[in-house]
N, C-alpha and C positions, 0 to 999 in steps of 0.2 A: 718335297721329298723329306725335308728334315722332321716335319710333323709326323710322317709315317715311320721314320726311323726311330723317333722317341718312343712311339707306342711299342715297337718291336724290341727296343733295347732293354725292356724290363725282363726279357728272358736271358739276357747276357750279351756281352759284346760280340760273340760269335755270330749271332743272328743279325746284328747290325752290319757286320762285315760281309755276311752273306748276301744281305739285301743290296748292299752297295755293289758288290761284284755282279749279282745277277742284273741289276739294272744297267751296268756298264756293258755287259755282254748283249743285252737287248738293243742298247743304243748302237753298239758296234755292228751287230747283225743288220739293223736297219740301214746303217750307212753303207755297208758292203753290198746289200741288195738294192741300193739306190732307191729307197722308199720316201725320199724327201718330197716327191711330187704330191704325196697324199695331203700335204699341208695346204695345197691349192684348193682342196675341197672343203676346207674350213674357211668360213667368211672372215673378213678383216676385223669387224667389230668383236667377234668371239676371241680372235687371237689377241687383239689389243686388250681386251678385258682380262684375259688370262695373264698376260704380262703385267698389267696394272695390279692385279690381285696378288701376284707373286711379289711384286715390289712392296706393296703395303704389308704383306705378311713378314717379309724380311725386315722391313723398317720397324715394325711394331715389336718384333722379337728382340731388337737390338736396344730399344728404349730402356729396358730393365737394366742393361749393363752400364748405361750412362749414370 
């Protein structure tokens, strides 16, 4: 998400805030509509790979600050 926000933020902080608000509204709507069962249709290796890639992306972005 941060990678997408960085691309949008060149237009100004208003767009980054709007992107954050819209993603929160979508997540809230999915929670209220109880759409969590849809994750069952995604295989476990795909879910694990997504989580691992997210962890690697976060870790590699923090190395610069060390």
